[in-house]
C-alpha positions in Angstrom: 10.4 27.8 -42.8 7.1 27.4 -40.3 7.3 31.3 -39.4 7.0 32.1 -43.6 4.0 29.6 -43.6 2.8 31.5 -40.1 3.0 35.1 -41.7 1.9 34.0 -45.4 -1.2 32.0 -43.6 -2.2 35.4 -42.0 -1.6 37.8 -44.6 -3.0 35.9 -47.9 -6.7 36.4 -47.0 -6.4 39.2 -44.5 -9.4 39.2 -42.3 -9.8 35.6 -41.9 -6.8 33.5 -40.6 -5.8 30.3 -42.8 -4.4 26.9 -40.6 -0.4 26.8 -41.4 -1.0 23.0 -41.9 -3.0 24.4 -45.2 0.1 26.4 -46.3 2.8 23.5 -44.7 0.8 20.8 -46.7 0.5 22.9 -50.1 4.7 23.7 -50.2 5.3 20.0 -49.1 3.2 18.4 -51.2 5.0 20.3 -54.3 8.7 19.6 -53.0 7.3 16.0 -52.3 5.9 15.9 -55.9 8.8 17.3 -57.7 11.2 14.9 -55.5 9.1 12.3 -56.6 9.1 13.1 -60.5 13.3 13.8 -60.4 14.1 10.9 -58.5 15.1 7.8 -60.1 13.2 5.3 -58.3 9.8 6.5 -59.6 9.2 2.4 -60.7 8.7 1.5 -57.4 5.5 3.6 -57.3 
């Protein structure tokens, strides 16, 4: 997963390099929100 994120961070904006944390945070946030929405424990939050 981190190798894929590192490759994306290097190739999305070619002359510049995005920090890997930006890519992993984006994917992690999407995964967390989708997990939270599908979860039955939504009332806790």
